C-alpha positions in Angstrom: -47.9 53.7 -42.2 -47.4 52.3 -45.7 -49.2 53.8 -48.7 -51.4 52.2 -51.3 -50.9 52.5 -55.1 -54.2 54.3 -55.3 -53.0 56.8 -52.7 -49.9 57.5 -54.7 -51.9 58.1 -57.9 -54.4 60.3 -56.1 -51.7 62.2 -54.2 -49.9 63.0 -57.5 -53.2 64.1 -59.1 -53.9 66.5 -56.2 -50.6 68.3 -56.7 -50.5 67.8 -60.5 -47.2 65.9 -60.3 -46.3 63.5 -63.1 -44.6 60.1 -62.4 -41.2 61.3 -63.7 -41.2 64.3 -61.3 -42.2 62.1 -58.4 -39.5 59.6 -59.2 -36.9 62.5 -59.4 -38.1 64.0 -56.1 -38.0 60.6 -54.4 -34.7 59.6 -56.0 -36.1 56.4 -57.4 -36.5 55.2 -61.0 -39.6 56.1 -62.9 -40.2 52.4 -63.4 -40.4 52.0 -59.6 -43.3 54.6 -59.5 -45.0 53.1 -62.5 -45.0 49.5 -61.3 -46.1 50.5 -57.8 -49.0 52.6 -59.1 -50.1 49.7 -61.3 -50.0 47.4 -58.4 -47.4 45.2 -60.0 -44.9 45.3 -57.1 -44.3 47.1 -53.9 -41.1 49.1 -53.7 -38.5 48.2 -51.0 -39.2 50.0 -47.7 -36.6 52.7 -48.3 -38.0 53.6 -51.8 -41.6 53.5 -50.5 -40.6 55.9 -47.7 -38.9 58.1 -50.2 -42.0 58.2 -52.4 -44.2 59.0 -49.5 -41.9 61.7 -48.2 -41.6 63.4 -51.6 -45.4 63.6 -51.9 -45.8 64.9 -48.3 -43.1 67.5 -48.9 -45.1 68.6 -52.0 -48.3 69.0 -49.8 -50.0 65.6 -49.7 -51.4 64.3 -46.4 -52.0 60.6 -46.2 -55.2 59.6 -44.4 -55.2 56.3 -42.5 -57.9 53.7 -42.9 -60.8 54.9 -40.8 -63.6 52.5 -41.8 -64.1 54.3 -45.1 -60.8 53.4 -46.6 -57.4 55.1 -46.8 -57.1 58.3 -48.7 -55.2 61.6 -49.4 -55.9 65.3 -49.1 -54.0 68.5 -49.6 -52.2 70.3 -46.7 -53.7 73.7 -45.9 -51.5 76.4 -47.3 -50.5 79.1 -44.9 -50.1 82.4 -46.7 
């Protein structure tokens, strides 16, 4: 599943991660994250996967389109 720019922005907000930190975690340029979130361009498949993986590793769950639109939520923390 691919992710939408809005899901990327929302996922970052849920975990309080800035664009630079996401870019570093995904090993992509900050400009890649910025232009994707603005909807200016879609990163190449490898970079998009890296962005998604970095957010998932940090606790974001991507929710598929289910008639209400795609979304994100936080993974339940096990303590």
